[in-house]
KEKE-3310 file (N, C-alpha, C; in steps of 0.2 Angstrom, whole numbers, plus 5000, padded with zeros to 4 digits):
npx = (5294:5289:5277:5277:5263:5260:5267:5266:5262:5269:5272:5268:5273:5269:5270:5273:5276:5283:5297:5298:5299:5303:5315:5314:5317:5322:5315:5320:5323:5333:5343:5335:5334:5342:5335:5322:5324:5328:5315:5308:5315:5311:5298:5289:5276:5277:5268:5262:5257:5250:5247:5247:5242:5233:5238:5251:5256:5255:5265:5276:5276:5277:5291:5297:5294:5283:5269:5259:5245:5241:5239:5230:5229:5228:5222:5209:5207:5209:5220:5220:5229:5223:5227:5231:5218:5211:5218:5217:5203:5193:5177:5172:5161:5156:5168:5178:5185:5200:5214:5220:5218:5209:5199:5194:5184:5185:5182:5175:5167:5178:5173:5162:5169:5177:5167:5161:5172:5174:5163:5167:5177:5175:5176:5188:5206:5214:5222:5218:5222:5214:5213:5225:5237:5247:5260:5260:5258:5270:5279:5276:5279:5290:5290:5291:5284:5276:5274:5267:5256:5250:5248:5237:5227:5214:5203:5196:5200:5206:5221:5228:5235:5236:5232:5228:5224:5227:5216:5206:5208:5203:5189:5186:5188:5177:5166:5168:5166:5152:5148:5152:5165:5183:5199:5216:5232:5246:5263:5267:5255:5238:5225:5209:5196:5185:5179:5188:5204:5221:5223:5211:5212:5224:5220:5209:5217:5226:5216:5212:5223:5225:5213:5213:5225:5222:5228:5237:5245:5260:5264:5272:5274:5279:5281:5280:5272:5258:5247:5250:5250:5238:5239:5252:5248:5241:5248:5260:5273:5279:5288:5295:5299:5311:5309:5314:5322:5327:5319:5306:5289:5278:5267:5258:5251:5257:5267:5282:5289:5301:5314:5319:5335:5338:5329:5320:5325:5337:5336:5324:5328:5336:5327:5317:5325:5328:5316:5312:5321:5318:5305:5308:5317:5307:5300:5309:5310)
npy = (4811:4823:4827:4838:4847:4856:4853:4843:4826:4812:4798:4785:4776:4762:4752:4737:4733:4724:4714:4720:4735:4736:4728:4710:4705:4715:4726:4737:4752:4758:4755:4758:4772:4780:4778:4782:4796:4799:4797:4808:4819:4818:4821:4810:4802:4791:4778:4769:4753:4741:4727:4732:4743:4759:4766:4761:4764:4778:4782:4778:4785:4797:4797:4795:4806:4807:4813:4809:4799:4783:4766:4754:4739:4729:4735:4738:4750:4766:4780:4797:4812:4828:4840:4834:4829:4840:4846:4837:4839:4831:4823:4821:4814:4800:4798:4798:4809:4811:4816:4825:4819:4811:4796:4781:4767:4752:4739:4726:4729:4728:4723:4715:4705:4699:4694:4684:4676:4672:4663:4653:4647:4635:4625:4626:4628:4642:4657:4674:4691:4698:4689:4689:4695:4710:4707:4694:4697:4703:4693:4685:4694:4702:4715:4731:4735:4746:4746:4734:4736:4746:4738:4731:4739:4740:4742:4735:4722:4706:4699:4682:4668:4652:4636:4624:4611:4610:4606:4609:4623:4626:4623:4632:4644:4643:4644:4657:4664:4663:4673:4684:4686:4683:4674:4678:4675:4682:4689:4685:4681:4675:4684:4689:4696:4708:4706:4715:4722:4725:4730:4736:4748:4753:4756:4765:4776:4778:4782:4793:4802:4802:4808:4820:4826:4824:4815:4801:4792:4784:4769:4760:4745:4736:4721:4705:4695:4683:4691:4703:4701:4705:4719:4720:4716:4727:4738:4747:4743:4729:4724:4711:4705:4694:4680:4676:4664:4666:4662:4666:4673:4667:4670:4666:4675:4687:4698:4702:4706:4714:4706:4709:4709:4705:4702:4714:4731:4734:4727:4732:4746:4743:4737:4748:4757:4750:4748:4761:4765:4756:4760:4773:4769:4764:4775:4782:4773)
npz = (5253:5242:5231:5217:5215:5205:5194:5180:5181:5174:5176:5187:5202:5210:5224:5234:5251:5262:5260:5248:5245:5258:5268:5272:5284:5293:5290:5284:5274:5269:5259:5248:5247:5237:5225:5228:5230:5217:5211:5217:5212:5199:5199:5201:5208:5222:5227:5240:5242:5252:5263:5275:5289:5290:5301:5302:5289:5288:5297:5290:5278:5283:5288:5275:5269:5261:5252:5244:5239:5248:5249:5259:5268:5258:5247:5251:5258:5254:5257:5256:5256:5261:5254:5242:5237:5236:5226:5215:5213:5219:5222:5238:5243:5252:5257:5272:5285:5293:5304:5294:5282:5269:5269:5260:5261:5252:5255:5265:5281:5295:5307:5303:5297:5307:5316:5308:5307:5320:5321:5313:5320:5326:5317:5309:5310:5315:5318:5321:5319:5328:5338:5344:5356:5358:5360:5355:5341:5339:5341:5329:5319:5321:5323:5332:5348:5347:5333:5331:5338:5330:5319:5322:5321:5312:5297:5287:5284:5289:5295:5296:5304:5297:5302:5299:5287:5269:5261:5270:5270:5257:5259:5269:5262:5253:5262:5266:5254:5253:5260:5254:5255:5255:5255:5255:5250:5258:5261:5274:5280:5279:5272:5276:5267:5258:5241:5234:5228:5227:5214:5211:5218:5213:5200:5202:5207:5196:5186:5192:5192:5177:5173:5179:5173:5160:5151:5146:5159:5163:5171:5185:5194:5209:5217:5227:5231:5230:5232:5226:5212:5204:5205:5198:5185:5181:5177:5167:5167:5176:5191:5197:5213:5221:5232:5248:5247:5234:5224:5211:5210:5198:5184:5170:5164:5166:5158:5151:5162:5174:5183:5199:5206:5219:5235:5245:5250:5242:5231:5226:5223:5212:5204:5202:5195:5183:5178:5175:5166:5156:5152:5147:5136:5128:5125:5117:5106)
capx = (5294:5283:5276:5275:5256:5259:5270:5262:5264:5269:5273:5267:5276:5266:5275:5272:5281:5287:5300:5299:5303:5306:5318:5310:5319:5323:5310:5324:5322:5339:5346:5331:5333:5344:5330:5317:5326:5327:5308:5307:5318:5308:5291:5286:5273:5278:5262:5263:5251:5252:5242:5248:5236:5234:5243:5258:5259:5256:5271:5282:5275:5280:5298:5300:5291:5278:5263:5255:5240:5243:5234:5231:5225:5227:5217:5203:5207:5214:5221:5222:5230:5218:5230:5230:5211:5209:5222:5213:5196:5189:5171:5173:5155:5158:5175:5179:5191:5203:5221:5223:5218:5203:5200:5189:5184:5182:5180:5170:5169:5181:5168:5158:5173:5179:5161:5160:5178:5172:5158:5170:5183:5174:5177:5194:5211:5218:5223:5217:5225:5209:5214:5232:5239:5252:5266:5260:5260:5277:5282:5275:5281:5297:5288:5291:5278:5272:5272:5263:5249:5248:5246:5231:5222:5212:5197:5192:5203:5209:5226:5228:5239:5232:5235:5224:5226:5226:5209:5202:5208:5198:5182:5186:5187:5170:5162:5169:5162:5145:5147:5155:5172:5188:5205:5221:5239:5251:5270:5267:5249:5232:5221:5202:5194:5180:5181:5192:5211:5226:5222:5205:5215:5228:5216:5206:5222:5228:5211:5211:5228:5224:5207:5216:5230:5219:5233:5239:5250:5263:5264:5276:5272:5284:5278:5283:5268:5252:5242:5253:5249:5233:5242:5257:5245:5237:5252:5263:5279:5279:5294:5294:5304:5312:5308:5320:5325:5329:5314:5301:5283:5277:5261:5258:5247:5261:5271:5287:5291:5308:5315:5324:5341:5337:5323:5321:5327:5342:5333:5319:5331:5338:5320:5314:5330:5328:5309:5312:5325:5314:5300:5312:5319:5301:5298:5314:5310)
capy = (4812:4827:4828:4845:4846:4861:4850:4837:4819:4807:4792:4783:4770:4758:4747:4733:4735:4719:4710:4723:4741:4735:4721:4705:4703:4721:4731:4743:4754:4763:4754:4761:4779:4784:4778:4786:4802:4800:4798:4814:4824:4818:4822:4804:4800:4785:4776:4763:4748:4736:4724:4736:4747:4766:4768:4759:4767:4785:4783:4777:4790:4803:4796:4796:4813:4805:4817:4806:4794:4777:4760:4750:4733:4725:4738:4739:4756:4771:4786:4803:4818:4833:4844:4830:4828:4847:4848:4833:4841:4825:4823:4817:4810:4793:4797:4800:4813:4811:4817:4828:4815:4807:4789:4778:4760:4748:4732:4725:4732:4723:4720:4710:4699:4695:4691:4678:4671:4669:4658:4648:4644:4628:4621:4627:4630:4648:4663:4680:4697:4700:4685:4690:4701:4714:4703:4688:4700:4705:4686:4683:4698:4705:4722:4734:4736:4752:4744:4728:4739:4749:4733:4728:4744:4738:4744:4732:4716:4703:4694:4677:4662:4646:4630:4618:4608:4614:4605:4614:4630:4627:4623:4639:4649:4642:4647:4664:4666:4663:4679:4689:4687:4679:4673:4680:4673:4687:4686:4682:4679:4675:4690:4688:4703:4708:4705:4721:4720:4731:4732:4741:4754:4756:4758:4771:4781:4780:4785:4800:4806:4803:4812:4827:4829:4824:4812:4794:4792:4778:4766:4754:4742:4731:4716:4699:4690:4682:4696:4708:4699:4709:4725:4720:4716:4733:4743:4746:4739:4726:4722:4705:4704:4687:4678:4675:4659:4667:4660:4672:4672:4667:4669:4666:4681:4693:4698:4708:4709:4714:4702:4712:4705:4702:4705:4720:4738:4735:4724:4737:4751:4741:4736:4754:4760:4746:4750:4768:4764:4752:4765:4778:4766:4763:4782:4783:4769)
capz = (5246:5241:5224:5216:5212:5200:5188:5177:5182:5168:5178:5194:5204:5215:5227:5240:5256:5265:5255:5242:5247:5265:5269:5275:5291:5298:5288:5283:5267:5268:5252:5242:5247:5231:5220:5231:5229:5210:5209:5219:5207:5192:5200:5200:5214:5225:5230:5244:5242:5256:5268:5282:5291:5290:5306:5300:5283:5289:5300:5285:5273:5286:5288:5269:5267:5255:5253:5239:5242:5249:5249:5265:5269:5252:5243:5254:5261:5251:5261:5252:5259:5260:5249:5236:5236:5233:5219:5210:5213:5220:5226:5244:5245:5254:5261:5279:5286:5300:5304:5289:5276:5268:5267:5257:5262:5247:5257:5270:5288:5299:5312:5300:5295:5313:5318:5304:5309:5327:5320:5310:5324:5329:5311:5306:5315:5313:5323:5318:5323:5333:5343:5346:5359:5355:5361:5350:5335:5339:5340:5323:5314:5323:5324:5338:5352:5343:5326:5332:5340:5324:5314:5324:5320:5305:5295:5282:5283:5295:5294:5301:5303:5295:5306:5296:5280:5262:5260:5275:5268:5252:5262:5273:5257:5251:5268:5266:5248:5254:5264:5249:5257:5252:5258:5250:5253:5258:5262:5280:5283:5275:5273:5275:5265:5253:5234:5231:5229:5226:5207:5211:5221:5208:5194:5204:5207:5189:5183:5195:5189:5170:5172:5181:5168:5153:5147:5149:5164:5163:5178:5187:5201:5212:5222:5228:5234:5226:5232:5222:5205:5201:5204:5193:5179:5180:5176:5161:5169:5182:5193:5202:5218:5223:5238:5252:5244:5228:5219:5209:5209:5191:5181:5163:5161:5168:5152:5150:5169:5176:5189:5203:5207:5226:5239:5249:5248:5237:5225:5224:5220:5205:5200:5200:5190:5177:5175:5172:5160:5150:5150:5143:5130:5124:5122:5112:5101)
cpx = (5288:5283:5274:5268:5255:5262:5266:5266:5263:5269:5271:5271:5272:5270:5272:5277:5285:5290:5301:5303:5306:5310:5314:5311:5319:5319:5314:5323:5328:5342:5342:5331:5336:5338:5324:5318:5326:5320:5306:5309:5314:5300:5287:5283:5275:5272:5263:5257:5253:5246:5242:5242:5238:5239:5250:5260:5259:5262:5277:5281:5278:5288:5301:5297:5287:5271:5258:5250:5244:5237:5235:5227:5223:5222:5211:5202:5212:5214:5224:5223:5225:5221:5229:5223:5209:5212:5218:5206:5191:5183:5172:5167:5157:5164:5174:5185:5194:5211:5224:5222:5211:5204:5193:5189:5181:5179:5175:5172:5172:5177:5164:5163:5175:5173:5160:5166:5177:5167:5162:5176:5182:5175:5184:5199:5215:5218:5223:5221:5220:5210:5221:5233:5245:5258:5266:5261:5267:5281:5282:5278:5288:5296:5290:5285:5273:5269:5267:5256:5246:5245:5239:5225:5219:5205:5193:5195:5205:5214:5225:5233:5235:5236:5232:5227:5224:5218:5204:5202:5203:5191:5181:5184:5180:5165:5162:5165:5155:5143:5150:5162:5177:5194:5211:5228:5244:5258:5270:5261:5244:5228:5213:5199:5188:5183:5183:5199:5215:5225:5216:5208:5220:5225:5212:5211:5225:5223:5210:5217:5227:5218:5209:5220:5227:5224:5234:5245:5253:5264:5269:5274:5277:5280:5282:5279:5262:5247:5244:5251:5244:5236:5248:5254:5242:5241:5256:5270:5279:5286:5293:5300:5305:5310:5314:5325:5328:5324:5309:5294:5282:5269:5261:5255:5252:5267:5276:5290:5298:5308:5320:5329:5341:5331:5325:5323:5332:5340:5328:5322:5333:5332:5317:5319:5329:5321:5309:5316:5321:5308:5303:5314:5313:5299:5303:5314:5306)
cpy = (4816:4829:4835:4845:4851:4858:4844:4831:4815:4800:4791:4777:4768:4753:4744:4735:4729:4715:4714:4730:4740:4728:4716:4705:4709:4727:4738:4745:4758:4762:4757:4768:4783:4784:4782:4794:4804:4801:4805:4819:4824:4819:4816:4802:4793:4783:4769:4759:4742:4733:4728:4741:4755:4768:4767:4763:4774:4786:4783:4782:4797:4803:4797:4802:4812:4809:4814:4801:4788:4772:4755:4744:4730:4728:4740:4746:4761:4778:4792:4809:4824:4838:4841:4830:4835:4848:4844:4835:4835:4826:4819:4814:4803:4792:4799:4804:4813:4813:4820:4824:4812:4800:4786:4770:4757:4742:4732:4728:4726:4719:4714:4704:4696:4692:4684:4673:4668:4663:4652:4644:4637:4623:4621:4630:4636:4653:4669:4685:4699:4696:4685:4696:4704:4710:4697:4691:4701:4698:4684:4687:4701:4712:4724:4734:4741:4749:4738:4731:4743:4744:4730:4733:4744:4741:4739:4725:4713:4698:4688:4672:4656:4640:4624:4616:4612:4612:4609:4621:4631:4627:4630:4644:4649:4645:4655:4667:4667:4670:4685:4691:4682:4679:4674:4678:4679:4684:4682:4678:4678:4681:4688:4695:4702:4707:4712:4719:4726:4734:4737:4748:4757:4759:4765:4777:4783:4784:4792:4805:4807:4808:4820:4830:4828:4820:4805:4795:4785:4775:4760:4751:4737:4727:4709:4693:4689:4688:4703:4707:4704:4716:4725:4719:4722:4738:4742:4742:4736:4724:4717:4704:4697:4686:4677:4670:4660:4665:4666:4669:4672:4666:4670:4672:4688:4693:4704:4710:4709:4710:4706:4707:4702:4705:4711:4726:4738:4732:4729:4743:4749:4740:4743:4757:4756:4748:4757:4768:4761:4756:4770:4775:4765:4770:4784:4779:4772)
cpz = (5244:5234:5223:5212:5206:5194:5186:5179:5176:5170:5185:5196:5210:5218:5233:5245:5258:5260:5249:5243:5254:5265:5273:5282:5296:5296:5286:5275:5265:5261:5246:5242:5240:5226:5222:5229:5221:5208:5211:5214:5201:5193:5199:5207:5216:5229:5234:5244:5246:5260:5275:5283:5290:5295:5305:5294:5284:5292:5294:5280:5277:5286:5281:5265:5260:5256:5247:5243:5244:5250:5254:5264:5262:5247:5245:5257:5257:5255:5256:5256:5257:5254:5242:5233:5233:5226:5214:5209:5214:5224:5232:5247:5246:5257:5268:5280:5293:5299:5297:5282:5275:5267:5264:5258:5256:5249:5262:5277:5292:5304:5309:5299:5302:5316:5315:5306:5316:5326:5317:5314:5326:5323:5308:5311:5312:5319:5319:5322:5329:5339:5347:5351:5355:5355:5356:5343:5334:5338:5332:5317:5315:5323:5331:5342:5348:5337:5326:5334:5334:5319:5316:5323:5313:5304:5291:5280:5289:5293:5299:5299:5302:5298:5303:5290:5274:5260:5264:5273:5262:5254:5266:5268:5254:5256:5267:5260:5249:5258:5260:5252:5254:5256:5253:5254:5252:5259:5268:5282:5277:5277:5271:5273:5260:5246:5231:5232:5227:5219:5207:5213:5216:5202:5196:5204:5200:5185:5185:5192:5181:5169:5174:5176:5161:5148:5150:5154:5164:5171:5179:5193:5203:5217:5222:5229:5229:5226:5228:5214:5201:5200:5198:5186:5177:5177:5169:5162:5176:5184:5198:5206:5220:5230:5242:5249:5237:5222:5217:5208:5201:5189:5174:5160:5162:5162:5153:5157:5170:5182:5193:5205:5214:5230:5243:5246:5242:5230:5222:5221:5213:5201:5197:5194:5183:5174:5172:5166:5154:5148:5145:5136:5125:5121:5117:5106:5095)
residu = (UNK:UNK:UNK:UNK:UNK:UNK:UNK:UNK:UNK:UNK:UNK:UNK:UNK:UNK:UNK:UNK:UNK:UNK:UNK:UNK:UNK:UNK:UNK:UNK:UNK:UNK:UNK:UNK:UNK:UNK:UNK:UNK:UNK:UNK:UNK:UNK:UNK:UNK:UNK:UNK:UNK:UNK:UNK:UNK:UNK:UNK:UNK:UNK:UNK:UNK:UNK:UNK:UNK:UNK:UNK:UNK:UNK:UNK:UNK:UNK:UNK:UNK:UNK:UNK:UNK:UNK:UNK:UNK:UNK:UNK:UNK:UNK:UNK:UNK:UNK:UNK:UNK:UNK:UNK:UNK:UNK:UNK:UNK:UNK:UNK:UNK:UNK:UNK:UNK:UNK:UNK:UNK:UNK:UNK:UNK:UNK:UNK:UNK:UNK:UNK:UNK:UNK:UNK:UNK:UNK:UNK:UNK:UNK:UNK:UNK:UNK:UNK:UNK:UNK:UNK:UNK:UNK:UNK:UNK:UNK:UNK:UNK:UNK:UNK:UNK:UNK:UNK:UNK:UNK:UNK:UNK:UNK:UNK:UNK:UNK:UNK:UNK:UNK:UNK:UNK:UNK:UNK:UNK:UNK:UNK:UNK:UNK:UNK:UNK:UNK:UNK:UNK:UNK:UNK:UNK:UNK:UNK:UNK:UNK:UNK:UNK:UNK:UNK:UNK:UNK:UNK:UNK:UNK:UNK:UNK:UNK:UNK:UNK:UNK:UNK:UNK:UNK:UNK:UNK:UNK:UNK:UNK:UNK:UNK:UNK:UNK:UNK:UNK:UNK:UNK:UNK:UNK:UNK:UNK:UNK:UNK:UNK:UNK:UNK:UNK:UNK:UNK:UNK:UNK:UNK:UNK:UNK:UNK:UNK:UNK:UNK:UNK:UNK:UNK:UNK:UNK:UNK:UNK:UNK:UNK:UNK:UNK:UNK:UNK:UNK:UNK:UNK:UNK:UNK:UNK:UNK:UNK:UNK:UNK:UNK:UNK:UNK:UNK:UNK:UNK:UNK:UNK:UNK:UNK:UNK:UNK:UNK:UNK:UNK:UNK:UNK:UNK:UNK:UNK:UNK:UNK:UNK:UNK:UNK:UNK:UNK:UNK:UNK:UNK:UNK:UNK:UNK:UNK:UNK:UNK:UNK:UNK:UNK:UNK:UNK:UNK:UNK:UNK:UNK:UNK:UNK:UNK:UNK:UNK:UNK)
# end
């Protein structure tokens, strides 16, 4: 999905991936393609925001022909295509460049995180991605061998499986906080990361678009997990995706959200269409 940089952007769509744009079990996005095409026709950038790595997300962006920025590792890493950076007139000081795109790390260095986790292994029971082989990642995620290898290529976060008690998790979180780190629950894993999140990346990109165009840009976000809440609260219209069991994440501070009818790509399509319609109705009111 290639945005026309010459035309003004009035709306942005931010989306989580697993269980949201992608089906939970088979990772398919096929049912979402009609809505993705509609966004393309209306010059609405589709910005992927996920716990996935740059390697994983770059491949998905290529498949979907997305040339807009994308956000990796729960907001800790923003990847911006070179053409987009030049169009927006961004200062690249502090960015690094590779494979045709600039990236900006908001979070902690992964080596710092894994070194601390190694120290904590004697006190808590967990398994991090750094401890897993590619085959073990495949077993946990259902990813292909290539996908699992890409999932292990991280810059600023560490996913892990928690095998200990809830009380131990609280103590674990306290230990992390002493090192300016935290643990966030995702759809499949807990993620150890710095005190940045998806909302920081969403706000940065919204500010960049609004600064470039000199006008308010409306925003939609879709997600299903606790680590999506901050992103959903940051935008004009939130779409909450159901879990596999049909239940929905709830937060008293999340107001006016749309509830997608089912999880994954088909629910995503319905959620995007409903959100666009609701924003349009607001304009017409």
